[in-house]
Residue, then its C-alpha position, 0 to 999 in steps of 0.5 A: m157281248s154288251t156291258s149290260d149283257r155281261s153284267y146279267s151273265e155275271k149275275r148268273d155265274f152263282i150256282r142256283m139250287n132248286v129248293d121248293s121249300q115253305a118260306i115266310l116273307k116279312v114286310g114290316d109288320q105283315s107276314f106272308d106265306a111263301r115258297c122259295v123256288d131257288m137260292s144261291s149264295t147271294g139271293f133267293q127266288i120267292e113266290a108269294e101273294t104280295a104287292l111288292s116293288v123293286g127296292d122294297r126290303v123284306t125278311v125271308i125265313i125258311p124254317s128247318s124241318h130238323a130240330e138239330l138244324k137252325g132255319l135260315e133268316a135273311d134280310a133282302e132287297v127286291l131286285r125283280v118282280q114278275a106277276t104269275d098266272s096264279g095272281k102271285q108275284l115271283l120275286g128276285l131277292s138279293v141278300l143284304e144280311m144273313r142272321 
């Protein structure tokens, strides 16, 4: 296994939870409706109608549907961008800071 293969494999060692939840993606002053596809302890996979690039910084908000539970809010960096057939982007995000 090459070093790059091992590095990629190690990134996948974190347990991913399938979520399929409503999310809000904030980029500067703009907000986009989004869908959180999955998450791990270090990142998210988000689908949204955006035009982001690798290296962009965003804020992810996943509201809670329970009054007793606070929603999730995190600052993140775009690590991967993939265009979807529906014209949206599938974004791989790395968590920089949880709030």
